[in-house]
Structure formats: C-alpha cells, structure tokens
C-alpha positions as CSV (number, residue, x, y, z in Angstrom):
1,M,123.9,208.1,87.4
2,K,127.5,208.5,86.5
3,A,129.9,206.5,88.7
4,A,132.1,209.5,89.6
5,S,129.1,211.5,90.9
6,F,127.7,208.5,92.7
7,F,130.9,207.7,94.6
8,A,131.3,211.4,95.5
9,G,127.8,211.3,97.0
10,L,128.6,208.2,98.9
11,A,131.7,209.8,100.3
12,L,129.5,212.6,101.7
13,V,127.6,210.2,103.9
14,A,130.5,208.0,104.7
15,S,133.1,208.6,107.4
16,S,135.2,211.7,106.8
17,H,138.2,209.8,108.2
18,G,138.7,206.2,107.0
19,L,140.3,203.8,109.5
20,N,142.6,200.9,108.9
21,V,140.5,197.8,109.7
22,L,141.5,194.2,110.0
23,I,138.6,191.7,109.5
24,T,138.7,188.0,110.4
25,N,136.5,185.2,111.5
26,D,136.5,181.5,112.3
27,D,134.4,180.3,109.4
28,G,136.8,180.9,106.5
29,F,137.9,183.7,104.3
30,G,135.5,182.8,101.5
31,T,132.2,182.9,103.4
32,A,129.4,185.3,102.5
33,N,129.2,186.9,105.9
34,I,132.8,188.0,106.2
35,R,132.9,189.3,102.6
36,A,129.6,191.2,103.1
37,M,131.0,193.0,106.2
38,Y,134.2,193.7,104.3
39,Y,132.3,195.2,101.3
40,A,130.1,197.4,103.7
41,M,133.1,198.7,105.7
42,T,135.1,199.4,102.5
43,A,132.1,201.3,101.0
44,L,132.1,203.5,104.1
45,G,135.6,204.7,103.2
46,H,137.7,202.4,105.5
47,N,140.9,200.7,104.4
48,C,140.1,197.1,105.1
49,Y,142.0,193.8,105.0
50,I,140.7,190.3,105.5
51,V,143.1,187.8,107.0
52,A,141.1,184.6,107.8
53,S,141.4,180.8,107.8
54,S,141.5,178.9,104.6
55,S,138.8,176.5,106.0
56,D,136.3,176.4,108.9
57,Q,138.0,176.8,112.3
58,S,134.9,177.1,114.5
59,G,135.1,176.2,118.2
60,Q,138.9,176.8,118.5
61,G,138.6,179.6,121.2
62,S,141.9,181.3,121.7
63,R,144.0,178.4,120.7
64,L,147.2,179.2,118.7
65,I,147.4,176.7,115.9
66,F,150.0,177.5,113.2
67,A,150.2,175.6,109.9
68,S,152.4,172.5,110.1
69,N,152.8,172.3,106.4
70,A,154.1,175.1,104.0
71,K,151.4,174.0,101.5
72,L,147.7,173.3,101.8
73,T,147.1,169.5,101.9
74,S,143.5,169.9,100.8
75,D,141.4,172.5,98.9
76,S,140.2,175.5,100.9
77,E,136.6,175.9,101.8
78,F,134.5,176.2,98.6
79,G,137.6,175.3,96.5
80,I,138.7,178.9,96.1
81,I,142.4,177.8,96.8
82,K,143.5,174.4,95.6
83,S,145.5,171.8,97.4
84,G,149.3,172.3,97.0
85,A,149.0,176.1,97.2
86,P,151.0,177.9,99.9
87,S,149.5,177.8,103.4
88,I,149.3,181.6,103.3
89,G,148.4,183.7,100.3
90,Q,146.0,186.2,98.6
91,D,142.6,185.7,97.3
92,P,143.0,185.3,93.5
93,K,140.6,188.3,92.9
94,D,141.4,190.7,95.7
95,D,144.8,191.5,97.1
96,H,143.3,192.9,100.3
97,I,142.0,189.4,101.2
98,W,144.4,186.9,102.6
99,Y,144.0,183.3,103.8
100,Y,146.1,181.3,106.3
101,N,145.8,177.7,107.4
102,G,145.6,178.3,111.1
103,S,143.2,179.0,114.0
104,P,141.3,182.2,114.4
105,A,143.5,183.7,117.1
106,T,146.5,182.8,114.9
107,Q,145.0,184.8,112.0
108,V,145.2,187.9,114.1
109,L,148.9,187.3,115.0
110,V,149.8,186.5,111.4
111,A,148.0,189.6,110.2
112,L,149.7,191.9,112.8
113,D,153.2,190.4,112.5
114,Y,153.4,189.5,108.8
115,V,150.6,190.4,106.4
116,L,150.0,194.0,107.3
117,P,153.6,195.1,107.9
118,N,154.7,193.5,104.7
119,H,151.8,193.8,102.3
120,A,149.6,196.8,103.5
121,N,150.1,200.5,103.9
122,F,149.8,200.1,107.7
123,S,151.0,197.8,110.4
124,V,148.6,198.2,113.3
125,P,144.9,198.5,112.5
126,D,142.7,201.0,114.3
127,L,140.0,198.4,114.7
128,V,139.6,194.6,114.4
129,M,136.2,193.2,113.4
130,T,135.4,189.5,113.6
131,G,132.6,187.4,112.0
132,P,129.8,187.6,111.5
133,N,129.9,184.1,112.8
134,Y,127.5,181.4,111.5
135,G,125.6,180.8,114.8
136,L,125.2,182.8,117.9
137,N,127.9,183.4,120.5
138,V,125.9,184.0,123.6
139,G,126.9,183.6,127.2
140,P,130.2,183.2,129.0
141,F,130.6,179.6,127.9
142,L,130.7,180.4,124.2
143,Y,132.8,183.5,125.0
144,S,135.5,181.0,126.0
145,I,135.2,178.5,123.1
146,S,134.2,180.6,120.1
147,G,136.9,181.1,117.6
148,T,135.3,184.4,116.6
149,L,135.6,185.7,120.1
150,G,139.1,184.1,120.5
151,A,140.3,186.2,117.6
152,T,138.6,189.2,119.2
153,Q,140.3,188.6,122.6
154,T,143.7,188.2,120.9
155,A,143.3,191.6,119.2
156,I,142.4,193.3,122.5
157,E,145.3,191.7,124.2
158,R,147.5,193.2,121.5
159,G,146.1,196.6,122.4
160,I,143.6,197.0,119.5
161,P,139.9,197.7,119.8
162,A,137.8,194.8,118.6
163,I,134.2,194.0,117.9
164,A,132.8,190.5,117.4
165,F,129.7,189.8,115.4
166,A,127.6,186.6,115.3
167,G,124.3,185.7,113.7
168,S,121.6,183.1,114.1
169,Y,121.8,181.7,110.6
170,G,124.1,178.7,110.8
171,T,124.6,177.4,107.2
172,H,127.9,178.4,105.6
173,T,127.5,179.9,102.1
174,A,130.2,181.1,99.7
175,Y,130.6,184.8,99.0
176,Y,129.9,184.3,95.3
177,D,126.5,182.9,96.2
178,I,125.3,186.2,97.8
179,Q,122.0,187.0,96.3
180,S,121.4,190.5,95.0
181,S,117.7,189.9,95.6
182,T,116.0,187.0,97.4
183,S,112.7,185.3,96.4
184,A,111.1,187.9,98.8
185,G,112.6,190.7,96.8
186,L,115.0,191.7,99.6
187,Q,118.7,191.8,100.2
188,D,120.6,188.6,101.1
189,P,120.8,188.0,104.9
190,A,124.6,188.2,104.6
191,T,124.4,191.6,103.0
192,I,122.0,192.8,105.7
193,M,124.2,191.5,108.5
194,G,127.3,193.1,106.9
195,R,125.4,196.4,106.8
196,L,124.3,196.1,110.4
197,A,127.9,195.3,111.5
198,A,129.3,198.3,109.5
199,T,126.6,200.6,110.8
200,L,127.3,199.8,114.4
201,A,131.1,199.9,113.9
202,Q,130.7,203.4,112.3
203,A,128.6,204.5,115.2
204,F,131.4,203.5,117.6
205,I,133.9,205.3,115.4
206,D,131.8,208.5,115.2
207,K,131.3,208.5,119.0
208,A,135.0,208.0,119.7
209,S,135.9,210.8,117.2
210,K,133.5,213.2,119.0
211,S,135.1,212.4,122.4
212,N,138.7,212.4,121.0
213,A,140.0,214.3,124.0
214,T,139.1,211.5,126.4
215,S,139.3,208.6,124.0
216,G,142.8,209.4,122.7
217,G,141.5,208.7,119.2
218,R,140.8,205.0,120.1
219,V,137.5,203.4,119.1
220,L,137.4,201.7,122.5
221,P,139.7,202.0,125.6
222,L,142.5,199.6,126.2
223,G,141.2,196.2,127.3
224,Y,137.6,196.7,126.2
225,G,135.8,194.8,123.5
226,V,132.2,194.4,122.2
227,S,130.2,191.2,121.4
228,V,127.2,191.5,119.1
229,N,124.6,188.8,118.4
230,I,122.2,189.3,115.5
231,P,118.9,187.5,115.3
232,L,117.8,185.4,112.3
233,I,117.5,187.7,109.4
234,S,114.3,186.7,107.6
235,S,114.9,188.2,104.1
236,F,115.0,184.8,102.4
237,K,111.3,184.6,103.2
238,D,109.9,187.9,104.3
239,D,110.6,191.2,106.0
240,S,109.6,190.2,109.5
241,C,113.1,190.7,110.8
242,V,115.4,192.7,108.4
243,N,116.3,195.7,110.5
244,P,116.8,194.6,114.2
245,P,117.5,197.3,116.7
246,F,120.7,197.1,118.8
247,V,120.0,196.9,122.5
248,R,122.2,196.8,125.6
249,A,122.8,193.4,127.2
250,R,125.1,191.4,129.4
251,M,126.7,188.0,128.9
252,T,125.3,186.2,132.0
253,G,121.8,186.0,133.2
254,D,118.4,184.9,131.9
255,G,119.3,181.5,130.5
256,A,123.0,181.6,129.7
257,F,124.3,178.1,129.5
258,T,127.3,175.9,129.6
259,S,127.5,172.2,128.5
260,K,127.2,168.8,129.9
261,A,128.5,165.4,128.7
262,V,125.8,163.0,127.3
263,Y,126.6,159.3,126.9
264,D,125.0,157.5,124.0
265,N,124.5,153.8,125.0
266,A,123.9,152.8,121.4
267,T,127.2,154.1,120.1
268,G,129.3,154.1,123.3
269,L,130.3,157.7,122.5
270,F,129.8,161.0,124.3
271,G,128.2,164.1,123.0
272,S,127.3,167.5,124.5
273,A,124.1,169.2,125.5
274,N,123.3,172.7,126.8
275,Y,123.2,173.0,130.6
276,A,122.1,176.0,132.6
277,D,123.5,176.5,136.1
278,D,123.5,179.3,138.6
279,G,127.3,179.5,138.2
280,T,126.9,180.5,134.6
281,N,124.3,183.1,135.3
282,M,125.9,185.0,138.2
283,C,126.1,188.8,137.9
284,I,129.4,189.9,139.5
285,N,130.5,192.8,137.3
286,G,128.7,195.3,135.1
287,D,125.0,196.4,135.2
288,C,122.9,193.6,136.7
289,N,119.7,195.3,135.6
290,L,120.5,194.7,131.9
291,P,118.9,191.6,130.2
292,G,121.1,188.7,129.3
293,E,122.0,188.1,125.6
294,I,119.7,185.1,125.4
295,E,116.8,187.0,126.8
296,V,117.3,189.8,124.2
297,I,117.6,187.3,121.3
298,N,114.5,185.3,122.5
299,S,112.4,188.5,122.9
300,G,112.1,189.1,119.2
301,C,113.9,190.8,116.4
302,K,116.7,192.5,118.4
303,S,120.5,192.4,118.3
304,S,122.3,192.2,121.7
305,V,125.3,194.4,122.3
306,V,127.6,193.5,125.2
307,L,130.7,195.4,126.5
308,F,133.4,193.2,128.0
309,T,136.9,193.6,129.2
310,I,140.0,191.4,129.0
311,D,140.5,191.7,132.8
312,Y,139.2,188.5,134.5
313,D,140.0,189.6,138.0
314,A,137.2,190.0,140.5
315,P,136.1,193.6,141.0
316,Y,137.7,195.6,143.8
317,G,137.0,199.3,144.4
318,A,135.5,201.7,141.9
319,S,135.9,201.2,138.2
320,S,137.6,203.8,136.1
321,L,134.4,204.0,134.1
322,A,131.4,204.2,136.5
323,D,129.0,203.5,133.7
324,P,130.9,202.2,130.7
325,Y,127.7,201.6,128.7
326,A,126.8,205.3,128.8
327,A,130.4,206.3,128.3
328,L,131.3,204.0,125.3
329,L,128.1,202.8,123.6
330,P,126.8,205.0,120.7
331,D,123.1,206.1,120.8
332,I,122.3,203.5,118.2
333,V,122.6,200.9,121.0
334,Q,119.3,201.3,122.9
335,L,117.8,200.0,126.1
336,N,115.9,196.8,125.7
337,N,112.7,198.2,127.3
338,A,112.8,201.5,125.3
339,T,109.4,202.6,124.0
340,N,110.3,203.1,120.4
341,L,113.3,201.0,119.3
342,V,114.9,202.1,116.1
343,G,116.3,199.5,113.7
344,G,120.0,199.0,113.6
345,L,120.2,200.3,110.0
346,G,118.2,203.4,110.8
347,A,114.5,204.2,110.9
348,N,114.0,204.6,107.2
349,A,116.6,202.2,105.9
350,S,115.8,200.1,102.8
351,V,116.7,196.4,102.4
352,Q,115.0,196.1,99.0
353,G,116.8,193.7,96.7
354,A,118.2,194.5,93.3
355,T,115.8,194.3,90.5
356,G,116.2,191.9,87.6
357,S,118.4,189.4,89.4
358,S,117.9,186.8,92.0
359,T,121.3,185.3,92.5
360,G,125.0,185.7,91.7
361,T,126.1,189.2,92.5
362,S,129.5,190.3,91.2
363,T,130.8,191.4,94.6
364,G,133.6,189.0,94.5
365,G,134.9,189.7,91.1
366,T,136.6,193.0,91.6
367,T,140.4,193.0,91.9
368,S,141.6,195.8,94.2
369,A,144.3,198.3,93.4
370,S,147.8,197.8,94.8
371,A,147.9,197.0,98.5
372,K,149.9,200.2,98.9
373,S,147.2,202.4,97.4
374,G,145.6,203.4,100.7
375,A,142.0,203.8,102.0
376,G,138.8,204.8,100.4
377,R,138.5,202.2,97.6
378,V,135.0,200.8,97.0
379,M,135.1,197.1,96.5
380,L,131.5,196.4,95.6
381,G,131.1,195.4,92.0
382,N,127.3,195.9,91.8
383,V,126.0,199.5,91.5
384,S,122.6,198.4,92.8
385,S,124.2,197.1,96.0
386,L,126.0,200.4,96.4
387,V,122.8,202.3,96.0
388,A,121.1,200.2,98.7
389,L,124.2,200.7,101.0
390,A,124.2,204.4,100.4
391,M,120.5,204.5,101.4
392,G,121.2,202.7,104.5
393,V,124.2,205.0,105.4
394,A,122.1,208.1,104.8
395,A,119.3,206.7,107.0
396,V,121.6,205.9,109.9
397,A,123.2,209.3,109.5
398,T,119.8,210.9,110.3
399,L,119.6,208.6,113.4
400,L,123.0,209.6,114.7
C-alpha cells in the first residue's frame, strides 16, 4: 500500500476537525504510556503537544513545584536528557514533545503560559489529556493526591476540558521499549491503552461536535472533568483482557479507600496502608445508583469512567445538568449492568501485533515538522502500527 493512499484512507476514518491537544502525566515525558496516547491521538488528526516532567513525579497531587535550578542536576528518566541540560527543553527526536523539571500541575502552567504560546501554533488547547498513569487512580483519596489528576484539575481550573487516564499496570517502561508484538502475538499494553484513551477522547469530541449549539464547541462544560481507570491489559500473556468496555461509575462507594499510618516496630518508621471508612464512601452528589470505580475494576475486564466537577461545595437546589452522564457521556460509555457490553475499541477491533518483530518499534524515532506546521501530522513511524490503529478507528466508527 502506498503511503499517500494509506494516510488518505486513515483521514477518512479520523476526525474531520483536528483539535489542539495538550498531553501530560506524572510519570515522565519518556514513558511508554504517554507516548502511545500521543501517537494514537496524532494519528486521529489532532495537533498534539506533550509537556511533561523530566522524571517521575507521582503522588504530587496539585502541588506547584517549579525547577529550582536552570539546569538538570541528574539525568532524566531513562537517560533521554542528560544532567547539565536546561531544566526545560524539547525531546531530541520530536519538537512537539517537551520536558520540564517540575510537578505535574506545574507542567500544565508551563505549557499554557510558556511552551504553547511561544513554540506551538496555538496558545490554549481544546483538550488536555493526562496519563495514562502507571497504577490506578480510584476513589476520592487518590483524586486528591494523584499527580495525574492534579494536572487534570489544574487544566479544568484554567477553563480547559480535561480527561485523566490511569491503568492497572504499574511498571514504568520507556517509549522505545514499546513492543510491536508481544510473545502472545498482540499489541503492547501501552499501545492498547493509548488506543483506548484516544478512542474515548474522540467519542467525547464527536458527541460535543454534534451538540455544538448547546456545548459552545467545548468537549466538556466549564468546570467538568473525566477520570478513567483501565484494568490490567493482558496482551503480554494472552487476550483475556485486551478490549475492556467503558462503563459509567462514581468515585465513592463500594470499597473506595483512604490511608492510615502504620508503625513498624523493627525500623521505628511509619508507612501507609489502605483504610476504608464510611466517610470515604458517602454518596452526596451524582447518581448514587452507579457502581464505584473499585467495584467496576474488580468486576472483570472493564474500564470505569467518572464525571466530576471542580466545585467542592455541597449541593444546593437543582443542578444545571439534571443528568450529566446522559448529557455529556458518549454512547461508548455504557451502563455496568448492560446485557451486551461492547469493548472500548469497538466490537470488531483488532489488537493483533505486528508480524516479524517482537520488540523495539520505531515509534520514537520520527522527528516532527516545524512546531508551526499545524495539525494532522502522523507521528507513528511503523506502518504496521498505523494499520492496526486504522482498523481500531474504523471499528469504533461503526460503534458510534
């Protein structure tokens, strides 16, 4: 297949109107998860920029931590950027990917107030996507301490729609170690999570575009955000969980936990342990009939999708959206007790790995065009990965 005809075909199933998208996380700019989401969103025709920490910044919540040194005092995660380099800069292979030595919430501010206005062809993104985090962000306790969600909240507070993603797999891997085909002959879990995130984001974008008169062209109303938790993708071993459906959930309820301090007599030090309490599991706002995130994750191969708002005040009177789940969630996000749940990538999506290769895709080796060149550039360097992505997009197009 000639490249020109392939990309033209991909454009037909991609979004007809690419958005400007900022992508960040709390695990670092060089991790497999964030790059896979970036590749998948870019392949859908969106103009994407990554601005993320030079090293792991997990558990920082919404703290604002700016670099105290103009240069890195140690190598970045995976050694992509060396000690002595500026504390902010571009990835050596892609000028749409930036690192900064600061906390996740700070990444959003640095992106909005420096990187994008000075180095992109837009200043304010249409959407912010965070993650996918290494490890779940379930319940109201993790909502307050997760760096991924801290970045999400910061974007929402700046008036930008934002969606946070997290996955069960907790081992950090570098983007250049993404496998084109696992030992099970399937796509790498990072690739699948990136596709799932892009598919859901595109469903939100499509729904908002259809209701443009009421949405004002926004992906989500002011003050609203989305938190998504993806179960353990099994593609390293088998296909038992490679296309989890998206289902509606709520943060509290059904085992949401906080923490307690645990003293170790042997070391004289404290640690933490999960602690469930009625205070963590109260249902005050939202639909109390929905299952909690933990119940959804524990019930099998399903991804939980939660709507939240930045307004912490107790409810008083009628909400402006009587049923925000029905008003805002695309059809791809289903009820947990639906009879026939459809996978998040679509009913007939393929997650088959590339043939003839088990490791070392070339996804990280493509240098983008000038930062001023606009949207619609495809950043994937592996045609087989694009074919798989196009199959997934076509499949979800039939679902939507």
